[in-house]
C-alpha positions, 0 to 999 in steps of 0.5 A: 796463290793459285792461277785458277783463283785469278780473275779471268780478266787478270789471266787474260792480261797475263796471257799477253805477256811473252817469255823467252824459253829454251829447252832441249832445242825447243826455243820460244818466245812463247806467250802465257796464253798458250801456256794457260791453254795447253799447260798447267803452270802454277805459282811457285812460292820462294822461301821469302814469300814471293810468288813466281808464275813459272811454266812448271805444273804444280805436280812437278813442284815437289821436284823443284829446289830453289838453289838461290835467287836475287830480288832487284834493289827496286823489287821489280824483278827476281832472278832465280836458279832452280833444280827441277829433277822431274825428268832426270833419269840418271842422278849422276848427270843431274847437273846437266839436265835439271838446272833452270834459270828464270827472270821474273818481272813484278806484274803491275799493280800486284804482288806476284812475278811472272817469268819473262825468261825461262831457260835450261842452265847447267848447275855450276855451284 
């Protein structure tokens, strides 16, 4: 699934969703419309086939490792722990720079999930 393949009205509806973010002392909340306008977010496919819209450009996906994830019992949300080494300079401190956590809600009427929280996270396992 690609963001560019979504109908314009669907991208507009997603754009109204806000997500909380905290990276390098830059705090949200942000809305997806701004991310579409100024970034290049793309869906990330989990190993079980779920598609998550995260504020991570597709070119960085090669640096992203899904460490673990949990789908809620009713399938309405997914919590995912990631490692993104895109901007890690020193592998010895990767656990302090590469960890990410996202909470994503299923987008009503569709089979994909959209991040409502995307934060730095110190890798603890």
